[in-house]
CHARMM internal coordinates of N, CA and C (Angstrom, degrees):
IC EDIT
DIST 1 N 1 CA 1.4536
DIST 1 CA 1 C 1.5321
ANGL 1 N 1 CA 1 C 109.17
DIST 1 C 2 N 1.3064
ANGL 1 CA 1 C 2 N 115.58
DIHE 1 N 1 CA 1 C 2 N 140.80
DIST 2 N 2 CA 1.4620
ANGL 1 C 2 N 2 CA 120.85
DIHE 1 CA 1 C 2 N 2 CA -178.73
DIST 2 CA 2 C 1.5252
ANGL 2 N 2 CA 2 C 108.61
DIHE 1 C 2 N 2 CA 2 C -81.24
DIST 2 C 3 N 1.3223
ANGL 2 CA 2 C 3 N 115.51
DIHE 2 N 2 CA 2 C 3 N 132.56
DIST 3 N 3 CA 1.4529
ANGL 2 C 3 N 3 CA 119.20
DIHE 2 CA 2 C 3 N 3 CA -179.09
DIST 3 CA 3 C 1.5280
ANGL 3 N 3 CA 3 C 110.72
DIHE 2 C 3 N 3 CA 3 C -74.26
DIST 3 C 4 N 1.2872
ANGL 3 CA 3 C 4 N 116.17
DIHE 3 N 3 CA 3 C 4 N 151.39
DIST 4 N 4 CA 1.4633
ANGL 3 C 4 N 4 CA 122.25
DIHE 3 CA 3 C 4 N 4 CA 178.23
DIST 4 CA 4 C 1.5186
ANGL 4 N 4 CA 4 C 109.77
DIHE 3 C 4 N 4 CA 4 C -63.25
DIST 4 C 5 N 1.3266
ANGL 4 CA 4 C 5 N 116.77
DIHE 4 N 4 CA 4 C 5 N -35.93
DIST 5 N 5 CA 1.4688
ANGL 4 C 5 N 5 CA 121.26
DIHE 4 CA 4 C 5 N 5 CA 177.72
DIST 5 CA 5 C 1.5254
ANGL 5 N 5 CA 5 C 111.39
DIHE 4 C 5 N 5 CA 5 C -59.35
DIST 5 C 6 N 1.3226
ANGL 5 CA 5 C 6 N 115.78
DIHE 5 N 5 CA 5 C 6 N -44.88
DIST 6 N 6 CA 1.4542
ANGL 5 C 6 N 6 CA 120.11
DIHE 5 CA 5 C 6 N 6 CA -179.99
DIST 6 CA 6 C 1.5239
ANGL 6 N 6 CA 6 C 111.08
DIHE 5 C 6 N 6 CA 6 C -63.30
DIST 6 C 7 N 1.3121
ANGL 6 CA 6 C 7 N 116.50
DIHE 6 N 6 CA 6 C 7 N -43.88
DIST 7 N 7 CA 1.4618
ANGL 6 C 7 N 7 CA 120.53
DIHE 6 CA 6 C 7 N 7 CA 178.86
DIST 7 CA 7 C 1.5235
ANGL 7 N 7 CA 7 C 110.65
DIHE 6 C 7 N 7 CA 7 C -61.22
DIST 7 C 8 N 1.3216
ANGL 7 CA 7 C 8 N 116.86
DIHE 7 N 7 CA 7 C 8 N -42.72
DIST 8 N 8 CA 1.4638
ANGL 7 C 8 N 8 CA 120.51
DIHE 7 CA 7 C 8 N 8 CA 178.93
DIST 8 CA 8 C 1.5234
ANGL 8 N 8 CA 8 C 111.27
DIHE 7 C 8 N 8 CA 8 C -62.69
DIST 8 C 9 N 1.3398
ANGL 8 CA 8 C 9 N 117.05
DIHE 8 N 8 CA 8 C 9 N -40.74
DIST 9 N 9 CA 1.4586
ANGL 8 C 9 N 9 CA 120.95
DIHE 8 CA 8 C 9 N 9 CA 178.23
DIST 9 CA 9 C 1.5360
ANGL 9 N 9 CA 9 C 111.05
DIHE 8 C 9 N 9 CA 9 C -65.37
DIST 9 C 10 N 1.3128
ANGL 9 CA 9 C 10 N 116.64
DIHE 9 N 9 CA 9 C 10 N -40.49
DIST 10 N 10 CA 1.4587
ANGL 9 C 10 N 10 CA 120.04
DIHE 9 CA 9 C 10 N 10 CA 178.72
DIST 10 CA 10 C 1.5228
ANGL 10 N 10 CA 10 C 111.63
DIHE 9 C 10 N 10 CA 10 C -64.72
DIST 10 C 11 N 1.3088
ANGL 10 CA 10 C 11 N 116.81
DIHE 10 N 10 CA 10 C 11 N -37.30
DIST 11 N 11 CA 1.4709
ANGL 10 C 11 N 11 CA 120.56
DIHE 10 CA 10 C 11 N 11 CA 179.39
DIST 11 CA 11 C 1.5258
ANGL 11 N 11 CA 11 C 112.11
DIHE 10 C 11 N 11 CA 11 C -66.50
DIST 11 C 12 N 1.3145
ANGL 11 CA 11 C 12 N 116.92
DIHE 11 N 11 CA 11 C 12 N -24.90
DIST 12 N 12 CA 1.4650
ANGL 11 C 12 N 12 CA 120.87
DIHE 11 CA 11 C 12 N 12 CA -179.29
DIST 12 CA 12 C 1.5275
ANGL 12 N 12 CA 12 C 112.48
DIHE 11 C 12 N 12 CA 12 C -79.26
DIST 12 C 13 N 1.3078
ANGL 12 CA 12 C 13 N 117.05
DIHE 12 N 12 CA 12 C 13 N -15.01
DIST 13 N 13 CA 1.4622
ANGL 12 C 13 N 13 CA 120.74
DIHE 12 CA 12 C 13 N 13 CA -178.01
DIST 13 CA 13 C 1.5304
ANGL 13 N 13 CA 13 C 111.04
DIHE 12 C 13 N 13 CA 13 C -70.15
DIST 13 C 14 N 1.3304
ANGL 13 CA 13 C 14 N 115.61
DIHE 13 N 13 CA 13 C 14 N 149.48
DIST 14 N 14 CA 1.4636
ANGL 13 C 14 N 14 CA 118.57
DIHE 13 CA 13 C 14 N 14 CA 173.76
DIST 14 CA 14 C 1.5242
ANGL 14 N 14 CA 14 C 108.60
DIHE 13 C 14 N 14 CA 14 C -79.52
DIST 14 C 15 N 1.3261
ANGL 14 CA 14 C 15 N 116.84
DIHE 14 N 14 CA 14 C 15 N 176.38
DIST 15 N 15 CA 1.4696
ANGL 14 C 15 N 15 CA 121.55
DIHE 14 CA 14 C 15 N 15 CA -174.76
DIST 15 CA 15 C 1.5211
ANGL 15 N 15 CA 15 C 112.80
DIHE 14 C 15 N 15 CA 15 C -60.14
DIST 15 C 16 N 1.3224
ANGL 15 CA 15 C 16 N 117.41
DIHE 15 N 15 CA 15 C 16 N -42.35
DIST 16 N 16 CA 1.4683
ANGL 15 C 16 N 16 CA 120.76
DIHE 15 CA 15 C 16 N 16 CA -179.35
DIST 16 CA 16 C 1.5219
ANGL 16 N 16 CA 16 C 110.26
DIHE 15 C 16 N 16 CA 16 C -64.02
DIST 16 C 17 N 1.3221
ANGL 16 CA 16 C 17 N 116.85
DIHE 16 N 16 CA 16 C 17 N -43.34
DIST 17 N 17 CA 1.4663
ANGL 16 C 17 N 17 CA 120.57
DIHE 16 CA 16 C 17 N 17 CA 179.79
DIST 17 CA 17 C 1.5274
ANGL 17 N 17 CA 17 C 110.92
DIHE 16 C 17 N 17 CA 17 C -65.41
DIST 17 C 18 N 1.3219
ANGL 17 CA 17 C 18 N 117.36
DIHE 17 N 17 CA 17 C 18 N -38.61
DIST 18 N 18 CA 1.4640
ANGL 17 C 18 N 18 CA 120.53
DIHE 17 CA 17 C 18 N 18 CA 177.74
DIST 18 CA 18 C 1.5242
ANGL 18 N 18 CA 18 C 110.48
DIHE 17 C 18 N 18 CA 18 C -63.50
DIST 18 C 19 N 1.3381
ANGL 18 CA 18 C 19 N 116.54
DIHE 18 N 18 CA 18 C 19 N -40.85
DIST 19 N 19 CA 1.4623
ANGL 18 C 19 N 19 CA 119.86
DIHE 18 CA 18 C 19 N 19 CA 177.25
DIST 19 CA 19 C 1.5291
ANGL 19 N 19 CA 19 C 111.58
DIHE 18 C 19 N 19 CA 19 C -64.11
DIST 19 C 20 N 1.3308
ANGL 19 CA 19 C 20 N 117.25
DIHE 19 N 19 CA 19 C 20 N -36.07
DIST 20 N 20 CA 1.4645
ANGL 19 C 20 N 20 CA 120.90
DIHE 19 CA 19 C 20 N 20 CA 176.86
DIST 20 CA 20 C 1.5246
ANGL 20 N 20 CA 20 C 110.72
DIHE 19 C 20 N 20 CA 20 C -64.19
DIST 20 C 21 N 1.3245
ANGL 20 CA 20 C 21 N 116.83
DIHE 20 N 20 CA 20 C 21 N -40.50
DIST 21 N 21 CA 1.4671
ANGL 20 C 21 N 21 CA 121.12
DIHE 20 CA 20 C 21 N 21 CA 177.60
DIST 21 CA 21 C 1.5277
ANGL 21 N 21 CA 21 C 109.43
DIHE 20 C 21 N 21 CA 21 C -63.27
DIST 21 C 22 N 1.3307
ANGL 21 CA 21 C 22 N 116.30
DIHE 21 N 21 CA 21 C 22 N -43.34
DIST 22 N 22 CA 1.4610
ANGL 21 C 22 N 22 CA 120.11
DIHE 21 CA 21 C 22 N 22 CA 178.48
DIST 22 CA 22 C 1.5273
ANGL 22 N 22 CA 22 C 110.13
DIHE 21 C 22 N 22 CA 22 C -61.07
DIST 22 C 23 N 1.3335
ANGL 22 CA 22 C 23 N 117.07
DIHE 22 N 22 CA 22 C 23 N -43.31
DIST 23 N 23 CA 1.4645
ANGL 22 C 23 N 23 CA 120.87
DIHE 22 CA 22 C 23 N 23 CA 179.52
DIST 23 CA 23 C 1.5281
ANGL 23 N 23 CA 23 C 111.03
DIHE 22 C 23 N 23 CA 23 C -61.68
DIST 23 C 24 N 1.3217
ANGL 23 CA 23 C 24 N 116.77
DIHE 23 N 23 CA 23 C 24 N -43.74
DIST 24 N 24 CA 1.4667
ANGL 23 C 24 N 24 CA 120.74
DIHE 23 CA 23 C 24 N 24 CA 179.32
DIST 24 CA 24 C 1.5278
ANGL 24 N 24 CA 24 C 110.30
DIHE 23 C 24 N 24 CA 24 C -61.26
DIST 24 C 25 N 1.3246
ANGL 24 CA 24 C 25 N 116.69
DIHE 24 N 24 CA 24 C 25 N -46.15
DIST 25 N 25 CA 1.4618
ANGL 24 C 25 N 25 CA 120.18
DIHE 24 CA 24 C 25 N 25 CA -177.28
DIST 25 CA 25 C 1.5233
ANGL 25 N 25 CA 25 C 112.25
DIHE 24 C 25 N 25 CA 25 C -68.72
DIST 25 C 26 N 1.3278
ANGL 25 CA 25 C 26 N 117.51
DIHE 25 N 25 CA 25 C 26 N -40.38
DIST 26 N 26 CA 1.4644
ANGL 25 C 26 N 26 CA 118.76
DIHE 25 CA 25 C 26 N 26 CA 179.41
DIST 26 CA 26 C 1.5223
ANGL 26 N 26 CA 26 C 111.46
DIHE 25 C 26 N 26 CA 26 C -68.20
DIST 26 C 27 N 1.3168
ANGL 26 CA 26 C 27 N 117.17
DIHE 26 N 26 CA 26 C 27 N -35.60
DIST 27 N 27 CA 1.4700
ANGL 26 C 27 N 27 CA 120.79
DIHE 26 CA 26 C 27 N 27 CA 176.05
DIST 27 CA 27 C 1.5214
ANGL 27 N 27 CA 27 C 110.13
DIHE 26 C 27 N 27 CA 27 C -63.97
DIST 27 C 28 N 1.3280
ANGL 27 CA 27 C 28 N 116.10
DIHE 27 N 27 CA 27 C 28 N -43.67
DIST 28 N 28 CA 1.4571
ANGL 27 C 28 N 28 CA 120.32
DIHE 27 CA 27 C 28 N 28 CA 179.51
DIST 28 CA 28 C 1.5299
ANGL 28 N 28 CA 28 C 110.58
DIHE 27 C 28 N 28 CA 28 C -64.07
DIST 28 C 29 N 1.3315
ANGL 28 CA 28 C 29 N 117.37
DIHE 28 N 28 CA 28 C 29 N -42.25
DIST 29 N 29 CA 1.4678
ANGL 28 C 29 N 29 CA 120.34
DIHE 28 CA 28 C 29 N 29 CA 178.22
DIST 29 CA 29 C 1.5255
ANGL 29 N 29 CA 29 C 111.35
DIHE 28 C 29 N 29 CA 29 C -62.93
DIST 29 C 30 N 1.3226
ANGL 29 CA 29 C 30 N 116.68
DIHE 29 N 29 CA 29 C 30 N -41.99
DIST 30 N 30 CA 1.4660
ANGL 29 C 30 N 30 CA 120.22
DIHE 29 CA 29 C 30 N 30 CA 178.73
DIST 30 CA 30 C 1.5192
ANGL 30 N 30 CA 30 C 110.53
DIHE 29 C 30 N 30 CA 30 C -62.91
DIST 30 C 31 N 1.3253
ANGL 30 CA 30 C 31 N 117.39
DIHE 30 N 30 CA 30 C 31 N -42.06
DIST 31 N 31 CA 1.4668
ANGL 30 C 31 N 31 CA 120.93
DIHE 30 CA 30 C 31 N 31 CA 178.05
DIST 31 CA 31 C 1.5202
ANGL 31 N 31 CA 31 C 111.04
DIHE 30 C 31 N 31 CA 31 C -61.92
DIST 31 C 32 N 1.3298
ANGL 31 CA 31 C 32 N 116.70
DIHE 31 N 31 CA 31 C 32 N -41.65
DIST 32 N 32 CA 1.4609
ANGL 31 C 32 N 32 CA 120.33
DIHE 31 CA 31 C 32 N 32 CA 179.29
DIST 32 CA 32 C 1.5235
ANGL 32 N 32 CA 32 C 110.51
DIHE 31 C 32 N 32 CA 32 C -64.46
DIST 32 C 33 N 1.3357
ANGL 32 CA 32 C 33 N 117.68
DIHE 32 N 32 CA 32 C 33 N -39.82
DIST 33 N 33 CA 1.4616
ANGL 32 C 33 N 33 CA 121.25
DIHE 32 CA 32 C 33 N 33 CA 178.48
DIST 33 CA 33 C 1.5241
ANGL 33 N 33 CA 33 C 110.81
DIHE 32 C 33 N 33 CA 33 C -64.88
DIST 33 C 34 N 1.3275
ANGL 33 CA 33 C 34 N 117.26
DIHE 33 N 33 CA 33 C 34 N -38.57
DIST 34 N 34 CA 1.4550
ANGL 33 C 34 N 34 CA 120.75
DIHE 33 CA 33 C 34 N 34 CA -179.62
DIST 34 CA 34 C 1.5197
ANGL 34 N 34 CA 34 C 112.09
DIHE 33 C 34 N 34 CA 34 C -67.74
DIST 34 C 35 N 1.3106
ANGL 34 CA 34 C 35 N 117.16
DIHE 34 N 34 CA 34 C 35 N -22.01
DIST 35 N 35 CA 1.4616
ANGL 34 C 35 N 35 CA 121.32
DIHE 34 CA 34 C 35 N 35 CA -178.46
DIST 35 CA 35 C 1.5253
ANGL 35 N 35 CA 35 C 112.90
DIHE 34 C 35 N 35 CA 35 C -93.47
DIST 35 C 36 N 1.3345
ANGL 35 CA 35 C 36 N 117.41
DIHE 35 N 35 CA 35 C 36 N 9.21
DIST 36 N 36 CA 1.4570
ANGL 35 C 36 N 36 CA 119.87
DIHE 35 CA 35 C 36 N 36 CA -179.58
DIST 36 CA 36 C 1.5306
ANGL 36 N 36 CA 36 C 111.72
DIHE 35 C 36 N 36 CA 36 C -70.46
DIST 36 C 37 N 1.3153
ANGL 36 CA 36 C 37 N 116.60
DIHE 36 N 36 CA 36 C 37 N -33.43
DIST 37 N 37 CA 1.4641
ANGL 36 C 37 N 37 CA 121.31
DIHE 36 CA 36 C 37 N 37 CA 179.55
DIST 37 CA 37 C 1.5254
ANGL 37 N 37 CA 37 C 107.95
DIHE 36 C 37 N 37 CA 37 C -104.20
DIST 37 C 38 N 1.3099
ANGL 37 CA 37 C 38 N 114.70
DIHE 37 N 37 CA 37 C 38 N 116.84
DIST 38 N 38 CA 1.4621
ANGL 37 C 38 N 38 CA 121.07
DIHE 37 CA 37 C 38 N 38 CA -177.49
DIST 38 CA 38 C 1.5268
ANGL 38 N 38 CA 38 C 110.62
DIHE 37 C 38 N 38 CA 38 C -91.16
DIST 38 C 39 N 1.3159
ANGL 38 CA 38 C 39 N 117.48
DIHE 38 N 38 CA 38 C 39 N 133.66
DIST 39 N 39 CA 1.4684
ANGL 38 C 39 N 39 CA 120.12
DIHE 38 CA 38 C 39 N 39 CA 177.66
DIST 39 CA 39 C 1.5297
ANGL 39 N 39 CA 39 C 111.08
DIHE 38 C 39 N 39 CA 39 C -60.57
DIST 39 C 40 N 1.3182
ANGL 39 CA 39 C 40 N 116.18
DIHE 39 N 39 CA 39 C 40 N 136.08
DIST 40 N 40 CA 1.4579
ANGL 39 C 40 N 40 CA 121.11
DIHE 39 CA 39 C 40 N 40 CA 177.52
DIST 40 CA 40 C 1.5167
ANGL 40 N 40 CA 40 C 114.42
DIHE 39 C 40 N 40 CA 40 C 83.56
DIST 40 C 41 N 1.3253
ANGL 40 CA 40 C 41 N 117.78
DIHE 40 N 40 CA 40 C 41 N -9.04
DIST 41 N 41 CA 1.4616
ANGL 40 C 41 N 41 CA 120.26
DIHE 40 CA 40 C 41 N 41 CA 179.34
DIST 41 CA 41 C 1.5263
ANGL 41 N 41 CA 41 C 109.36
DIHE 40 C 41 N 41 CA 41 C -82.99
DIST 41 C 42 N 1.3257
ANGL 41 CA 41 C 42 N 116.14
DIHE 41 N 41 CA 41 C 42 N 156.12
DIST 42 N 42 CA 1.4596
ANGL 41 C 42 N 42 CA 119.19
DIHE 41 CA 41 C 42 N 42 CA 176.68
DIST 42 CA 42 C 1.5226
ANGL 42 N 42 CA 42 C 109.00
DIHE 41 C 42 N 42 CA 42 C -108.24
DIST 42 C 43 N 1.3191
ANGL 42 CA 42 C 43 N 115.54
DIHE 42 N 42 CA 42 C 43 N 144.35
DIST 43 N 43 CA 1.4569
ANGL 42 C 43 N 43 CA 121.81
DIHE 42 CA 42 C 43 N 43 CA -176.61
DIST 43 CA 43 C 1.5212
ANGL 43 N 43 CA 43 C 109.00
DIHE 42 C 43 N 43 CA 43 C -131.99
DIST 43 C 44 N 1.3152
ANGL 43 CA 43 C 44 N 115.62
DIHE 43 N 43 CA 43 C 44 N 141.37
DIST 44 N 44 CA 1.4544
ANGL 43 C 44 N 44 CA 121.05
DIHE 43 CA 43 C 44 N 44 CA 178.02
DIST 44 CA 44 C 1.5249
ANGL 44 N 44 CA 44 C 109.00
DIHE 43 C 44 N 44 CA 44 C -73.67
DIST 44 C 45 N 1.3183
ANGL 44 CA 44 C 45 N 115.74
DIHE 44 N 44 CA 44 C 45 N 135.85
DIST 45 N 45 CA 1.4578
ANGL 44 C 45 N 45 CA 121.12
DIHE 44 CA 44 C 45 N 45 CA 178.20
DIST 45 CA 45 C 1.5185
ANGL 45 N 45 CA 45 C 107.96
DIHE 44 C 45 N 45 CA 45 C -117.07
DIST 45 C 46 N 1.3245
ANGL 45 CA 45 C 46 N 116.21
DIHE 45 N 45 CA 45 C 46 N 126.57
DIST 46 N 46 CA 1.4574
ANGL 45 C 46 N 46 CA 120.76
DIHE 45 CA 45 C 46 N 46 CA 178.73
DIST 46 CA 46 C 1.5144
ANGL 46 N 46 CA 46 C 109.89
DIHE 45 C 46 N 46 CA 46 C -78.75
DIST 46 C 47 N 1.3190
ANGL 46 CA 46 C 47 N 116.52
DIHE 46 N 46 CA 46 C 47 N 137.45
DIST 47 N 47 CA 1.4596
ANGL 46 C 47 N 47 CA 121.21
DIHE 46 CA 46 C 47 N 47 CA 177.92
DIST 47 CA 47 C 1.5274
ANGL 47 N 47 CA 47 C 107.48
DIHE 46 C 47 N 47 CA 47 C -131.68
DIST 47 C 48 N 1.3208
ANGL 47 CA 47 C 48 N 118.22
DIHE 47 N 47 CA 47 C 48 N 136.63
DIST 48 N 48 CA 1.4702
ANGL 47 C 48 N 48 CA 121.35
DIHE 47 CA 47 C 48 N 48 CA -170.21
DIST 48 CA 48 C 1.5261
ANGL 48 N 48 CA 48 C 116.02
DIHE 47 C 48 N 48 CA 48 C -80.54
DIST 48 C 49 N 1.3279
ANGL 48 CA 48 C 49 N 119.43
DIHE 48 N 48 CA 48 C 49 N 24.82
DIST 49 N 49 CA 1.4704
ANGL 48 C 49 N 49 CA 120.43
DIHE 48 CA 48 C 49 N 49 CA -178.83
DIST 49 CA 49 C 1.5209
ANGL 49 N 49 CA 49 C 112.60
DIHE 48 C 49 N 49 CA 49 C -56.36
DIST 49 C 50 N 1.3094
ANGL 49 CA 49 C 50 N 117.63
DIHE 49 N 49 CA 49 C 50 N -42.92
DIST 50 N 50 CA 1.4582
ANGL 49 C 50 N 50 CA 120.78
DIHE 49 CA 49 C 50 N 50 CA -175.43
DIST 50 CA 50 C 1.5241
ANGL 50 N 50 CA 50 C 112.44
DIHE 49 C 50 N 50 CA 50 C -104.71
DIST 50 C 51 N 1.3139
ANGL 50 CA 50 C 51 N 117.38
DIHE 50 N 50 CA 50 C 51 N 24.47
DIST 51 N 51 CA 1.4640
ANGL 50 C 51 N 51 CA 121.25
DIHE 50 CA 50 C 51 N 51 CA -178.39
DIST 51 CA 51 C 1.5250
ANGL 51 N 51 CA 51 C 110.03
DIHE 50 C 51 N 51 CA 51 C -96.91
DIST 51 C 52 N 1.3160
ANGL 51 CA 51 C 52 N 116.67
DIHE 51 N 51 CA 51 C 52 N 56.53
DIST 52 N 52 CA 1.4697
ANGL 51 C 52 N 52 CA 120.17
DIHE 51 CA 51 C 52 N 52 CA -175.82
DIST 52 CA 52 C 1.5222
ANGL 52 N 52 CA 52 C 111.82
DIHE 51 C 52 N 52 CA 52 C -65.69
DIST 52 C 53 N 1.3167
ANGL 52 CA 52 C 53 N 117.35
DIHE 52 N 52 CA 52 C 53 N -36.02
DIST 53 N 53 CA 1.4662
ANGL 52 C 53 N 53 CA 119.66
DIHE 52 CA 52 C 53 N 53 CA 179.41
DIST 53 CA 53 C 1.5316
ANGL 53 N 53 CA 53 C 110.62
DIHE 52 C 53 N 53 CA 53 C -65.12
DIST 53 C 54 N 1.3238
ANGL 53 CA 53 C 54 N 116.59
DIHE 53 N 53 CA 53 C 54 N -43.27
DIST 54 N 54 CA 1.4622
ANGL 53 C 54 N 54 CA 120.45
DIHE 53 CA 53 C 54 N 54 CA 177.99
DIST 54 CA 54 C 1.5240
ANGL 54 N 54 CA 54 C 110.62
DIHE 53 C 54 N 54 CA 54 C -64.24
DIST 54 C 55 N 1.3175
ANGL 54 CA 54 C 55 N 117.11
DIHE 54 N 54 CA 54 C 55 N -39.78
DIST 55 N 55 CA 1.4575
ANGL 54 C 55 N 55 CA 120.69
DIHE 54 CA 54 C 55 N 55 CA 178.74
DIST 55 CA 55 C 1.5228
ANGL 55 N 55 CA 55 C 110.72
DIHE 54 C 55 N 55 CA 55 C -63.36
DIST 55 C 56 N 1.3343
ANGL 55 CA 55 C 56 N 116.71
DIHE 55 N 55 CA 55 C 56 N -40.30
DIST 56 N 56 CA 1.4606
ANGL 55 C 56 N 56 CA 121.06
DIHE 55 CA 55 C 56 N 56 CA 178.53
DIST 56 CA 56 C 1.5335
ANGL 56 N 56 CA 56 C 110.90
DIHE 55 C 56 N 56 CA 56 C -63.86
DIST 56 C 57 N 1.3071
ANGL 56 CA 56 C 57 N 117.06
DIHE 56 N 56 CA 56 C 57 N -42.08
DIST 57 N 57 CA 1.4670
ANGL 56 C 57 N 57 CA 121.56
DIHE 56 CA 56 C 57 N 57 CA 178.94
DIST 57 CA 57 C 1.5272
ANGL 57 N 57 CA 57 C 110.00
DIHE 56 C 57 N 57 CA 57 C -63.23
DIST 57 C 58 N 1.3260
ANGL 57 CA 57 C 58 N 116.92
DIHE 57 N 57 CA 57 C 58 N -43.60
DIST 58 N 58 CA 1.4598
ANGL 57 C 58 N 58 CA 120.32
DIHE 57 CA 57 C 58 N 58 CA 179.34
DIST 58 CA 58 C 1.5304
ANGL 58 N 58 CA 58 C 110.79
DIHE 57 C 58 N 58 CA 58 C -64.98
DIST 58 C 59 N 1.3170
ANGL 58 CA 58 C 59 N 117.23
DIHE 58 N 58 CA 58 C 59 N -41.18
DIST 59 N 59 CA 1.4580
ANGL 58 C 59 N 59 CA 120.79
DIHE 58 CA 58 C 59 N 59 CA 179.71
DIST 59 CA 59 C 1.5226
ANGL 59 N 59 CA 59 C 110.73
DIHE 58 C 59 N 59 CA 59 C -62.81
DIST 59 C 60 N 1.3204
ANGL 59 CA 59 C 60 N 116.90
DIHE 59 N 59 CA 59 C 60 N -42.88
DIST 60 N 60 CA 1.4630
ANGL 59 C 60 N 60 CA 120.49
DIHE 59 CA 59 C 60 N 60 CA 178.50
DIST 60 CA 60 C 1.5227
ANGL 60 N 60 CA 60 C 111.24
DIHE 59 C 60 N 60 CA 60 C -64.14
DIST 60 C 61 N 1.3272
ANGL 60 CA 60 C 61 N 118.02
DIHE 60 N 60 CA 60 C 61 N -38.49
DIST 61 N 61 CA 1.4613
ANGL 60 C 61 N 61 CA 121.50
DIHE 60 CA 60 C 61 N 61 CA 177.38
DIST 61 CA 61 C 1.5205
ANGL 61 N 61 CA 61 C 110.70
DIHE 60 C 61 N 61 CA 61 C -63.49
DIST 61 C 62 N 1.3253
ANGL 61 CA 61 C 62 N 116.98
DIHE 61 N 61 CA 61 C 62 N -40.97
DIST 62 N 62 CA 1.4601
ANGL 61 C 62 N 62 CA 120.66
DIHE 61 CA 61 C 62 N 62 CA 178.30
DIST 62 CA 62 C 1.5237
ANGL 62 N 62 CA 62 C 111.46
DIHE 61 C 62 N 62 CA 62 C -67.15
DIST 62 C 63 N 1.3120
ANGL 62 CA 62 C 63 N 116.80
DIHE 62 N 62 CA 62 C 63 N -38.20
DIST 63 N 63 CA 1.4640
ANGL 62 C 63 N 63 CA 120.31
DIHE 62 CA 62 C 63 N 63 CA 179.68
DIST 63 CA 63 C 1.5293
ANGL 63 N 63 CA 63 C 111.44
DIHE 62 C 63 N 63 CA 63 C -65.15
DIST 63 C 64 N 1.3249
ANGL 63 CA 63 C 64 N 117.34
DIHE 63 N 63 CA 63 C 64 N -31.73
DIST 64 N 64 CA 1.4649
ANGL 63 C 64 N 64 CA 121.17
DIHE 63 CA 63 C 64 N 64 CA -179.01
DIST 64 CA 64 C 1.5246
ANGL 64 N 64 CA 64 C 112.06
DIHE 63 C 64 N 64 CA 64 C -69.57
DIST 64 C 65 N 1.3096
ANGL 64 CA 64 C 65 N 117.20
DIHE 64 N 64 CA 64 C 65 N -24.90
DIST 65 N 65 CA 1.4550
ANGL 64 C 65 N 65 CA 121.12
DIHE 64 CA 64 C 65 N 65 CA -179.54
DIST 65 CA 65 C 1.5311
ANGL 65 N 65 CA 65 C 108.52
DIHE 64 C 65 N 65 CA 65 C -86.50
DIST 65 C 66 N 1.3081
ANGL 65 CA 65 C 66 N 116.80
DIHE 65 N 65 CA 65 C 66 N 90.81
DIST 66 N 66 CA 1.4614
ANGL 65 C 66 N 66 CA 122.14
DIHE 65 CA 65 C 66 N 66 CA -174.99
DIST 66 CA 66 C 1.5235
ANGL 66 N 66 CA 66 C 112.49
DIHE 65 C 66 N 66 CA 66 C -78.81
DIST 66 C 67 N 1.3290
ANGL 66 CA 66 C 67 N 118.42
DIHE 66 N 66 CA 66 C 67 N -10.01
DIST 67 N 67 CA 1.4643
ANGL 66 C 67 N 67 CA 120.13
DIHE 66 CA 66 C 67 N 67 CA -176.66
DIST 67 CA 67 C 1.5232
ANGL 67 N 67 CA 67 C 112.35
DIHE 66 C 67 N 67 CA 67 C -76.97
DIST 67 C 68 N 1.3071
ANGL 67 CA 67 C 68 N 118.49
DIHE 67 N 67 CA 67 C 68 N -19.35
DIST 68 N 68 CA 1.4620
ANGL 67 C 68 N 68 CA 121.69
DIHE 67 CA 67 C 68 N 68 CA -178.96
DIST 68 CA 68 C 1.5244
ANGL 68 N 68 CA 68 C 108.50
DIHE 67 C 68 N 68 CA 68 C -123.33
DIST 68 C 69 N 1.3055
ANGL 68 CA 68 C 69 N 116.07
DIHE 68 N 68 CA 68 C 69 N 132.46
DIST 69 N 69 CA 1.4568
ANGL 68 C 69 N 69 CA 120.32
DIHE 68 CA 68 C 69 N 69 CA 178.23
DIST 69 CA 69 C 1.5295
ANGL 69 N 69 CA 69 C 108.51
DIHE 68 C 69 N 69 CA 69 C -92.74
DIST 69 C 70 N 1.3357
ANGL 69 CA 69 C 70 N 115.96
DIHE 69 N 69 CA 69 C 70 N 87.03
DIST 70 N 70 CA 1.4541
ANGL 69 C 70 N 70 CA 121.77
DIHE 69 CA 69 C 70 N 70 CA -178.79
DIST 70 CA 70 C 1.5296
ANGL 70 N 70 CA 70 C 112.01
DIHE 69 C 70 N 70 CA 70 C -68.52
DIST 70 C 71 N 1.3127
ANGL 70 CA 70 C 71 N 117.38
DIHE 70 N 70 CA 70 C 71 N -22.31
DIST 71 N 71 CA 1.4446
ANGL 70 C 71 N 71 CA 120.89
DIHE 70 CA 70 C 71 N 71 CA -171.94
DIST 71 CA 71 C 1.5241
ANGL 71 N 71 CA 71 C 112.83
DIHE 70 C 71 N 71 CA 71 C -99.70
DIST 71 C 72 N 1.3105
ANGL 71 CA 71 C 72 N 118.57
DIHE 71 N 71 CA 71 C 72 N 6.29
DIST 72 N 72 CA 1.4675
ANGL 71 C 72 N 72 CA 122.46
DIHE 71 CA 71 C 72 N 72 CA -175.75
DIST 72 CA 72 C 1.5284
ANGL 72 N 72 CA 72 C 112.02
DIHE 71 C 72 N 72 CA 72 C -63.24
DIST 72 C 73 N 1.3113
ANGL 72 CA 72 C 73 N 118.78
DIHE 72 N 72 CA 72 C 73 N -36.73
DIST 73 N 73 CA 1.4565
ANGL 72 C 73 N 73 CA 121.51
DIHE 72 CA 72 C 73 N 73 CA -176.18
DIST 73 CA 73 C 1.5202
ANGL 73 N 73 CA 73 C 113.58
DIHE 72 C 73 N 73 CA 73 C -92.76
DIST 73 C 74 N 1.3107
ANGL 73 CA 73 C 74 N 118.16
DIHE 73 N 73 CA 73 C 74 N 6.47
DIST 74 N 74 CA 1.4665
ANGL 73 C 74 N 74 CA 120.72
DIHE 73 CA 73 C 74 N 74 CA -176.04
DIST 74 CA 74 C 1.5251
ANGL 74 N 74 CA 74 C 113.08
DIHE 73 C 74 N 74 CA 74 C -88.70
DIST 74 C 75 N 1.3106
ANGL 74 CA 74 C 75 N 118.41
DIHE 74 N 74 CA 74 C 75 N -4.28
DIST 75 N 75 CA 1.4606
ANGL 74 C 75 N 75 CA 119.75
DIHE 74 CA 74 C 75 N 75 CA -174.60
DIST 75 CA 75 C 1.4837
ANGL 75 N 75 CA 75 C 113.83
DIHE 74 C 75 N 75 CA 75 C -91.75
END
COOR INIT
IC SEED 1 N 1 CA 1 C
IC BUILD
């Protein structure tokens, strides 16, 4: 949680200083995002082989859209 003191200090900053704070925070957030995937680590990848229910839902959604013939090239 952000302290009230910090918020008060931020409000006292001029526009240039506020932009500098934004730049610092966005840079830090970008760095944190870049460090989400660690080199050499292994990660589970989902693959839809057994997603028959999801496939059925998608097929029904496509069938409802009568304006486009999605199945014309499947024959």
